[in-house]
LUMKOLDO-645198 format. One record per residue (C-alpha): x, y, z; chain. Coordinates in nm, 3 decimals. Each point is the difference from the previous one (the first is absolute). Layout:
<sites>
{site {X,Y,Z},'A'}
...
</sites>
This chain:
<sites>
{site {12.455,19.554,3.402},'A'}
{site {0.216,-0.025,-0.312},'A'}
{site {-0.159,0.028,-0.345},'A'}
{site {0.109,-0.356,-0.086},'A'}
{site {-0.176,-0.155,0.299},'A'}
{site {-0.306,0.220,-0.049},'A'}
{site {-0.047,-0.109,-0.362},'A'}
{site {0.074,-0.364,0.089},'A'}
{site {-0.273,0.006,0.267},'A'}
{site {-0.246,0.151,-0.247},'A'}
{site {0.074,-0.276,-0.249},'A'}
{site {-0.029,-0.268,0.267},'A'}
{site {-0.313,0.132,0.173},'A'}
{site {-0.176,0.104,-0.320},'A'}
{site {-0.367,-0.107,-0.017},'A'}
{site {-0.048,-0.364,-0.085},'A'}
{site {-0.105,-0.044,-0.360},'A'}
{site {-0.056,-0.308,-0.204},'A'}
{site {0.319,-0.010,-0.203},'A'}
{site {0.256,-0.265,-0.077},'A'}
{site {0.274,0.208,0.167},'A'}
{site {-0.195,0.023,0.324},'A'}
{site {-0.065,-0.373,-0.008},'A'}
{site {0.369,-0.076,-0.047},'A'}
{site {0.092,0.234,0.287},'A'}
{site {-0.245,-0.167,0.237},'A'}
{site {0.118,-0.346,-0.105},'A'}
{site {0.357,0.112,0.072},'A'}
{site {-0.104,0.120,0.347},'A'}
{site {-0.180,-0.328,0.072},'A'}
{site {0.298,-0.202,-0.127},'A'}
{site {0.244,0.185,0.224},'A'}
{site {-0.237,-0.036,0.297},'A'}
{site {-0.041,-0.376,-0.048},'A'}
{site {0.376,-0.052,-0.040},'A'}
{site {0.079,0.207,0.308},'A'}
{site {-0.264,-0.184,0.205},'A'}
{site {0.134,-0.339,-0.113},'A'}
{site {0.362,0.100,0.070},'A'}
{site {-0.082,0.125,0.349},'A'}
{site {-0.194,-0.315,0.086},'A'}
{site {0.267,-0.238,-0.139},'A'}
{site {0.279,0.175,0.189},'A'}
{site {-0.212,-0.005,0.316},'A'}
{site {-0.052,-0.376,-0.038},'A'}
{site {0.376,-0.053,-0.026},'A'}
{site {0.045,0.215,0.311},'A'}
{site {-0.262,-0.211,0.174},'A'}
{site {0.173,-0.324,-0.098},'A'}
{site {0.333,0.130,0.127},'A'}
{site {-0.158,0.117,0.325},'A'}
{site {-0.176,-0.336,0.038},'A'}
{site {0.327,-0.187,-0.051},'A'}
{site {0.174,0.215,0.259},'A'}
{site {-0.283,-0.058,0.245},'A'}
{site {0.021,-0.373,-0.067},'A'}
{site {0.376,0.000,0.058},'A'}
{site {-0.056,0.184,0.327},'A'}
{site {-0.211,-0.292,0.119},'A'}
{site {0.280,-0.256,0.003},'A'}
{site {0.325,0.185,-0.077},'A'}
{site {0.209,0.181,0.262},'A'}
{site {0.066,0.374,-0.003},'A'}
{site {0.370,-0.072,-0.059},'A'}
{site {0.186,-0.318,-0.081},'A'}
{site {0.368,-0.079,0.042},'A'}
{site {0.174,-0.235,-0.244},'A'}
{site {0.359,-0.092,-0.075},'A'}
{site {0.160,0.132,-0.318},'A'}
{site {0.214,-0.315,-0.033},'A'}
{site {-0.188,-0.306,0.129},'A'}
{site {-0.355,-0.131,-0.001},'A'}
{site {0.044,-0.098,0.364},'A'}
{site {0.213,0.182,0.251},'A'}
{site {0.061,0.018,0.372},'A'}
{site {-0.078,0.304,0.209},'A'}
{site {0.112,0.001,0.360},'A'}
{site {-0.250,0.071,0.281},'A'}
{site {0.203,0.308,0.097},'A'}
{site {-0.038,0.143,-0.350},'A'}
{site {-0.374,-0.066,0.007},'A'}
{site {-0.021,0.186,0.333},'A'}
{site {0.185,0.295,-0.156},'A'}
{site {-0.255,0.010,-0.283},'A'}
{site {-0.282,-0.014,0.255},'A'}
{site {0.138,0.309,0.177},'A'}
{site {-0.013,0.214,-0.316},'A'}
{site {-0.253,0.279,0.035},'A'}
{site {-0.331,-0.091,-0.163},'A'}
{site {0.049,-0.380,0.010},'A'}
{site {-0.282,-0.190,0.175},'A'}
{site {0.093,-0.363,-0.066},'A'}
{site {0.285,-0.201,-0.156},'A'}
{site {-0.094,-0.346,-0.129},'A'}
{site {0.237,-0.270,-0.125},'A'}
{site {-0.132,-0.193,-0.300},'A'}
{site {0.125,-0.321,-0.165},'A'}
{site {-0.189,-0.082,-0.318},'A'}
{site {0.045,-0.276,-0.256},'A'}
{site {-0.192,-0.247,-0.213},'A'}
{site {-0.066,-0.356,0.113},'A'}
{site {-0.216,-0.300,-0.081},'A'}
{site {-0.289,-0.074,0.234},'A'}
{site {-0.196,-0.325,0.025},'A'}
{site {-0.334,-0.050,0.167},'A'}
{site {-0.234,-0.298,-0.010},'A'}
{site {0.130,-0.128,-0.335},'A'}
{site {0.029,0.342,-0.167},'A'}
{site {0.311,0.205,-0.062},'A'}
{site {0.072,0.358,-0.105},'A'}
{site {0.298,0.233,-0.034},'A'}
{site {-0.055,0.302,0.224},'A'}
{site {0.192,0.289,0.153},'A'}
{site {0.075,-0.045,0.369},'A'}
{site {0.051,0.323,0.189},'A'}
{site {0.167,-0.037,0.338},'A'}
{site {-0.103,0.279,0.237},'A'}
{site {0.111,0.084,0.355},'A'}
{site {-0.194,0.105,0.309},'A'}
{site {0.026,0.370,-0.088},'A'}
{site {-0.197,-0.068,-0.319},'A'}
{site {-0.284,-0.151,0.202},'A'}
{site {0.013,0.266,0.272},'A'}
{site {-0.028,0.276,-0.263},'A'}
{site {-0.324,-0.170,-0.117},'A'}
{site {0.096,0.013,-0.367},'A'}
{site {-0.262,-0.177,-0.215},'A'}
{site {-0.218,-0.064,0.305},'A'}
{site {-0.299,0.161,-0.171},'A'}
{site {0.054,-0.231,-0.298},'A'}
{site {-0.060,-0.317,0.206},'A'}
{site {-0.338,-0.123,-0.127},'A'}
{site {-0.005,-0.328,0.190},'A'}
{site {0.192,-0.156,0.288},'A'}
{site {0.247,0.171,0.231},'A'}
{site {0.272,0.261,-0.041},'A'}
{site {0.313,-0.190,0.110},'A'}
{site {0.296,-0.198,-0.131},'A'}
{site {0.108,-0.166,0.323},'A'}
{site {-0.182,-0.128,0.309},'A'}
{site {0.164,-0.159,0.303},'A'}
{site {0.309,-0.076,-0.206},'A'}
{site {-0.191,-0.170,-0.282},'A'}
{site {0.026,0.142,-0.356},'A'}
{site {-0.308,0.120,-0.184},'A'}
{site {-0.053,0.178,-0.328},'A'}
{site {-0.231,0.273,-0.128},'A'}
{site {-0.091,-0.120,-0.347},'A'}
{site {-0.107,0.203,-0.301},'A'}
{site {-0.363,-0.062,-0.092},'A'}
{site {0.088,-0.134,-0.345},'A'}
{site {0.249,-0.250,0.142},'A'}
{site {-0.244,-0.103,0.272},'A'}
{site {-0.276,-0.081,-0.249},'A'}
{site {0.230,-0.157,-0.262},'A'}
{site {0.141,-0.245,0.256},'A'}
{site {-0.336,-0.069,0.165},'A'}
{site {0.133,0.083,0.346},'A'}
{site {-0.206,-0.041,0.314},'A'}
{site {0.062,0.148,0.346},'A'}
{site {-0.157,-0.302,0.169},'A'}
{site {0.226,-0.252,-0.172},'A'}
{site {0.260,-0.070,0.269},'A'}
{site {0.116,-0.323,-0.164},'A'}
{site {0.143,0.156,-0.315},'A'}
{site {0.250,0.281,0.056},'A'}
{site {0.131,0.210,-0.287},'A'}
{site {0.339,-0.131,-0.105},'A'}
{site {0.251,0.251,-0.139},'A'}
{site {0.289,-0.126,-0.216},'A'}
{site {0.303,0.211,-0.080},'A'}
{site {0.311,-0.101,-0.204},'A'}
{site {0.312,-0.079,0.198},'A'}
{site {0.258,0.204,-0.187},'A'}
{site {0.298,-0.179,0.157},'A'}
{site {-0.128,-0.344,-0.098},'A'}
{site {-0.090,0.111,-0.351},'A'}
{site {0.343,0.156,-0.043},'A'}
{site {0.144,-0.350,0.054},'A'}
{site {-0.256,-0.150,-0.242},'A'}
{site {-0.158,-0.197,0.283},'A'}
{site {-0.349,-0.051,-0.140},'A'}
{site {-0.147,-0.202,0.288},'A'}
{site {-0.213,0.046,0.307},'A'}
{site {0.244,0.261,0.130},'A'}
{site {-0.032,0.216,-0.313},'A'}
{site {-0.293,0.191,0.155},'A'}
{site {-0.074,0.127,0.349},'A'}
{site {-0.347,-0.064,0.135},'A'}
{site {-0.194,0.164,0.283},'A'}
{site {-0.369,0.014,0.088},'A'}
{site {-0.249,0.253,0.134},'A'}
{site {-0.375,0.043,0.038},'A'}
{site {-0.215,0.279,-0.148},'A'}
{site {-0.105,0.266,0.249},'A'}
{site {-0.177,0.258,-0.215},'A'}
{site {-0.100,0.097,-0.353},'A'}
{site {0.123,0.328,-0.154},'A'}
{site {-0.182,0.179,-0.280},'A'}
{site {0.204,0.292,-0.135},'A'}
{site {0.013,-0.009,-0.380},'A'}
{site {0.006,-0.274,-0.261},'A'}
{site {0.377,-0.036,-0.044},'A'}
{site {0.060,-0.001,0.375},'A'}
{site {-0.290,-0.235,0.072},'A'}
{site {0.110,-0.257,-0.258},'A'}
{site {0.357,-0.045,0.119},'A'}
{site {0.074,0.137,0.347},'A'}
{site {0.018,-0.174,0.339},'A'}
{site {0.127,0.176,0.315},'A'}
{site {0.201,-0.226,0.233},'A'}
{site {0.226,0.053,0.306},'A'}
{site {0.339,0.151,-0.081},'A'}
{site {0.209,-0.252,0.198},'A'}
{site {-0.196,-0.288,-0.152},'A'}
{site {0.076,0.143,-0.346},'A'}
{site {0.369,0.026,0.083},'A'}
{site {0.006,-0.365,0.103},'A'}
{site {-0.176,-0.106,-0.319},'A'}
{site {0.247,0.189,-0.220},'A'}
{site {0.303,-0.093,0.216},'A'}
{site {0.080,0.368,0.051},'A'}
{site {0.189,0.145,0.294},'A'}
{site {-0.176,0.159,0.296},'A'}
{site {0.024,0.357,-0.136},'A'}
{site {-0.071,-0.068,-0.371},'A'}
{site {-0.262,0.216,-0.169},'A'}
{site {-0.102,0.076,-0.358},'A'}
{site {-0.108,0.349,0.098},'A'}
{site {-0.090,0.216,0.297},'A'}
{site {-0.337,0.176,0.004},'A'}
{site {-0.022,0.337,0.172},'A'}
{site {-0.331,0.150,0.111},'A'}
{site {-0.012,0.372,0.072},'A'}
{site {-0.182,0.204,0.259},'A'}
{site {-0.308,0.195,-0.098},'A'}
{site {0.098,0.320,-0.183},'A'}
{site {0.366,-0.097,-0.047},'A'}
{site {0.163,0.106,-0.326},'A'}
{site {0.109,-0.317,-0.181},'A'}
{site {0.262,0.181,-0.210},'A'}
{site {0.170,0.151,0.307},'A'}
{site {-0.005,-0.330,0.191},'A'}
{site {0.130,-0.180,-0.309},'A'}
{site {0.294,0.240,-0.022},'A'}
{site {0.080,-0.043,0.371},'A'}
{site {-0.001,-0.380,-0.018},'A'}
{site {0.199,-0.003,-0.323},'A'}
{site {0.265,0.221,0.160},'A'}
{site {0.011,-0.235,0.299},'A'}
{site {0.048,-0.317,-0.209},'A'}
{site {0.218,0.122,-0.287},'A'}
{site {0.005,-0.116,-0.362},'A'}
{site {-0.008,-0.372,0.077},'A'}
{site {-0.375,0.022,0.049},'A'}
{site {-0.282,0.174,-0.181},'A'}
{site {-0.300,0.157,0.173},'A'}
{site {-0.308,0.026,-0.222},'A'}
{site {-0.325,0.188,0.048},'A'}
{site {-0.330,-0.167,-0.083},'A'}
{site {-0.009,0.161,-0.346},'A'}
{site {0.358,-0.108,-0.070},'A'}
{site {-0.088,-0.358,0.090},'A'}
{site {-0.244,0.000,-0.293},'A'}
{site {0.183,0.248,-0.223},'A'}
{site {-0.037,-0.212,-0.317},'A'}
{site {-0.378,-0.035,0.029},'A'}
{site {-0.057,0.367,0.087},'A'}
{site {0.231,0.107,-0.282},'A'}
{site {-0.195,-0.220,-0.242},'A'}
{site {-0.326,0.169,0.103},'A'}
{site {0.153,0.345,-0.052},'A'}
{site {0.143,-0.097,-0.341},'A'}
{site {-0.335,-0.141,-0.109},'A'}
{site {-0.170,0.317,0.118},'A'}
{site {0.251,0.209,-0.198},'A'}
{site {-0.058,-0.197,-0.321},'A'}
{site {-0.377,0.024,0.041},'A'}
{site {0.038,0.376,0.050},'A'}
{site {0.209,0.027,-0.319},'A'}
{site {-0.252,-0.213,-0.193},'A'}
{site {-0.294,0.208,0.118},'A'}
{site {0.188,0.320,-0.085},'A'}
{site {0.058,-0.140,-0.351},'A'}
{site {-0.371,-0.078,-0.035},'A'}
{site {-0.077,0.352,0.122},'A'}
{site {0.237,0.131,-0.268},'A'}
{site {-0.196,-0.191,-0.266},'A'}
{site {-0.325,0.138,0.139},'A'}
{site {0.144,0.351,-0.030},'A'}
{site {-0.031,-0.024,-0.380},'A'}
{site {-0.362,0.108,0.045},'A'}
{site {0.130,0.314,0.170},'A'}
{site {0.240,0.056,-0.290},'A'}
{site {-0.281,-0.024,-0.256},'A'}
{site {-0.234,0.214,0.210},'A'}
{site {0.255,0.282,0.019},'A'}
{site {0.085,-0.033,-0.369},'A'}
{site {-0.366,0.033,-0.095},'A'}
{site {-0.041,0.289,0.245},'A'}
{site {0.284,0.183,-0.176},'A'}
{site {-0.181,-0.038,-0.331},'A'}
{site {-0.337,0.105,0.142},'A'}
{site {0.144,0.310,0.173},'A'}
{site {0.200,0.113,-0.301},'A'}
{site {-0.193,0.327,-0.039},'A'}
{site {0.019,0.068,0.374},'A'}
{site {0.375,-0.045,-0.012},'A'}
{site {0.033,0.257,-0.275},'A'}
{site {-0.207,0.239,0.210},'A'}
{site {0.238,-0.055,0.289},'A'}
{site {0.292,0.058,-0.238},'A'}
{site {-0.151,0.333,-0.102},'A'}
{site {-0.026,0.088,0.370},'A'}
{site {0.375,-0.053,0.037},'A'}
{site {0.028,-0.347,0.152},'A'}
{site {0.351,-0.145,-0.005},'A'}
{site {0.114,-0.345,-0.106},'A'}
{site {0.078,-0.099,0.360},'A'}
{site {-0.346,0.107,0.119},'A'}
{site {-0.171,-0.191,-0.281},'A'}
{site {0.209,-0.308,0.075},'A'}
{site {-0.095,0.020,0.368},'A'}
{site {-0.372,0.024,-0.088},'A'}
{site {-0.017,-0.348,-0.150},'A'}
{site {0.237,-0.149,0.254},'A'}
{site {-0.232,0.134,0.269},'A'}
{site {-0.306,-0.142,-0.176},'A'}
{site {0.168,-0.342,-0.007},'A'}
{site {0.086,0.026,0.369},'A'}
{site {-0.356,0.103,0.089},'A'}
{site {-0.149,-0.292,-0.194},'A'}
{site {0.241,-0.255,0.152},'A'}
{site {-0.010,0.133,0.354},'A'}
{site {-0.379,0.010,0.000},'A'}
{site {-0.001,-0.368,-0.085},'A'}
{site {0.290,-0.071,0.236},'A'}
{site {-0.169,0.166,0.299},'A'}
{site {-0.320,-0.192,-0.063},'A'}
{site {0.203,-0.321,-0.042},'A'}
{site {0.191,0.058,0.325},'A'}
{site {-0.323,0.076,0.182},'A'}
{site {-0.166,-0.318,-0.130},'A'}
{site {0.315,-0.202,0.070},'A'}
{site {0.015,0.126,0.357},'A'}
{site {-0.372,-0.065,0.053},'A'}
{site {0.014,-0.354,-0.141},'A'}
{site {0.321,-0.070,0.193},'A'}
{site {-0.162,0.116,0.324},'A'}
{site {-0.307,-0.216,-0.065},'A'}
{site {0.219,-0.306,-0.069},'A'}
{site {0.217,0.075,0.303},'A'}
{site {-0.302,0.041,0.226},'A'}
{site {-0.248,-0.257,-0.130},'A'}
{site {0.211,-0.238,-0.215},'A'}
{site {-0.259,-0.020,-0.280},'A'}
{site {0.235,-0.174,-0.249},'A'}
{site {0.096,-0.345,0.134},'A'}
{site {0.343,-0.152,-0.049},'A'}
{site {-0.149,-0.322,-0.132},'A'}
{site {0.252,-0.232,0.169},'A'}
{site {-0.144,-0.274,0.224},'A'}
{site {0.133,-0.011,0.358},'A'}
{site {0.198,0.321,-0.051},'A'}
{site {0.104,0.211,0.298},'A'}
{site {-0.188,0.295,-0.145},'A'}
{site {-0.335,-0.003,-0.180},'A'}
{site {0.030,0.313,-0.214},'A'}
{site {0.271,0.182,-0.194},'A'}
{site {0.207,0.209,0.243},'A'}
{site {0.015,0.375,-0.069},'A'}
{site {0.251,0.251,0.137},'A'}
{site {-0.018,0.349,-0.153},'A'}
{site {0.311,0.219,0.015},'A'}
{site {0.035,0.365,-0.091},'A'}
{site {0.323,-0.072,-0.192},'A'}
{site {-0.194,-0.209,-0.254},'A'}
{site {-0.244,0.287,-0.057},'A'}
{site {0.295,0.237,-0.044},'A'}
{site {0.174,-0.228,-0.253},'A'}
{site {-0.327,-0.044,-0.190},'A'}
{site {-0.041,0.379,-0.019},'A'}
{site {0.358,0.036,-0.131},'A'}
{site {-0.066,-0.262,-0.269},'A'}
{site {-0.313,0.189,-0.107},'A'}
{site {0.199,0.325,-0.023},'A'}
{site {0.273,-0.155,-0.213},'A'}
{site {-0.237,-0.185,-0.235},'A'}
{site {-0.225,0.305,-0.035},'A'}
{site {0.293,0.223,-0.085},'A'}
{site {0.129,-0.242,-0.263},'A'}
{site {-0.348,-0.043,-0.151},'A'}
{site {-0.069,0.376,-0.007},'A'}
{site {0.326,0.141,-0.128},'A'}
{site {-0.043,-0.104,-0.367},'A'}
{site {-0.355,0.146,-0.040},'A'}
{site {0.116,0.315,0.181},'A'}
{site {0.293,0.044,-0.238},'A'}
{site {-0.234,-0.067,-0.292},'A'}
{site {-0.225,0.281,0.121},'A'}
{site {0.296,0.238,0.017},'A'}
{site {0.121,-0.095,-0.350},'A'}
{site {-0.347,0.024,-0.152},'A'}
{site {-0.067,0.336,0.163},'A'}
{site {0.331,0.174,-0.062},'A'}
{site {0.085,-0.151,-0.340},'A'}
{site {-0.338,0.067,-0.164},'A'}
{site {-0.143,0.335,-0.119},'A'}
{site {-0.195,0.182,0.266},'A'}
{site {-0.314,0.020,-0.211},'A'}
{site {-0.181,-0.255,-0.214},'A'}
</sites>
C-alpha cells in the first residue's frame, strides 16, 4: 500500500469525535448517497417507462412494417407479397389500408380511424387477447363487421343487439371534390355492424376501428391492391434487423422497412432526451452538493497542519501529499455513493416487485411506476461521482501542498 493511500485511510477511518469537521464530512457522505440514490431511481423509472412503451407497442404494432417513400397509399402485387413471405424469419405478411372517416350511429357522429385488415391479420390472432367483449372477426358470411375501440364504442353508445341501426361510415369522394361537386356524391357511404370491443391503450381505444380490407378499399374508392402499409410478423427468435435488411434488399429504395422501434422513433428519442437532461440536472445538483466535500477537505487541511509538517519532515513529496487529500475525497464520496447505490437498488427492487408507489392515474394500464434497472446507469453514476469528487478535492489538496511546502517547518 502506498503512503498516500495509507495516510488517507487513517484520516478517513479515524475515530469519530464530536467536531465540526467530522460533522461536515458525514453530511457530505449523506449528501452524495442521497443524490446517487435519487439519480439511480430516476434513471430506472425512465428505463421502465421506455420498456413499458415498447411492450405496449408490441401489443398492437407489427415486428416490421413496410411503407412507401413516395406515396401515402401504394400498390403491392400479390407476387411481391409472396416473395416477402418467403424471406427467412417471416411468419405472416398482412396488407393494411388505414385512413380517417366519419362514422354515424343512432344520431351520433365521430371522426375515427378505420383500419382495413385482411384474412392473414385475423389468422395471426393479432389483438385477439385485447377483445374484451364480443367476437374476434371483421367479416362473417360475406357481411362486414368491425372491431371497435372501447372508447369509440362507449362514446357512440353502441349495442351488439341493435340490428336496426348499423354503423355508417362516410369518406370524402376525392374525384367529386376535385370538381367542386358539393352534393350527395361528395362522400362515399358504407355500413357495418360492431362485432367486438378492443381495449389496448387510450389513444387506440378512442379512435380505432378494424374493418375488412376489401370493404375499406370500396369505401375509399381504391384499387384492389391498394395499401397504406404492409405489416410483417416474424417467427419466434427471428432477428428483426437481419430480416429487415433482407426485405429492404428485395424491394429496393422505393420502399422503407421499419422495425418496431423505428416506427416510434420520435417518442423513444424524446424519452431518451428527457432522460439525458434529467441526468445532467441531477449531476449539476450533485455538483452543488459537493461543496460540503470541498469545505470538509479544506477544514481537514487546516486541522492536520501539524501532521502535514511531520510528514514533510519524514520526506513526503508534493505528489504524495496531493494524492492523500484526493484519496480522502474519493473515500468520502465513494462511501456515500456505495450506500446510495445500494439503497437505490433495494428501493428499485421493492418498487419493481411490489409496486408500492402508485402511478396515480385513473384507468391506467399500469398501477405503479415502472422500474427497469440497468448496469449502465450505475456505471455512469459512478463516473459522475469520480469526476465531481476529483474537481471538489483538487483545490483543497493543492492548498495543503502550498501550505506545507511554502511555510516554515516549525512553528
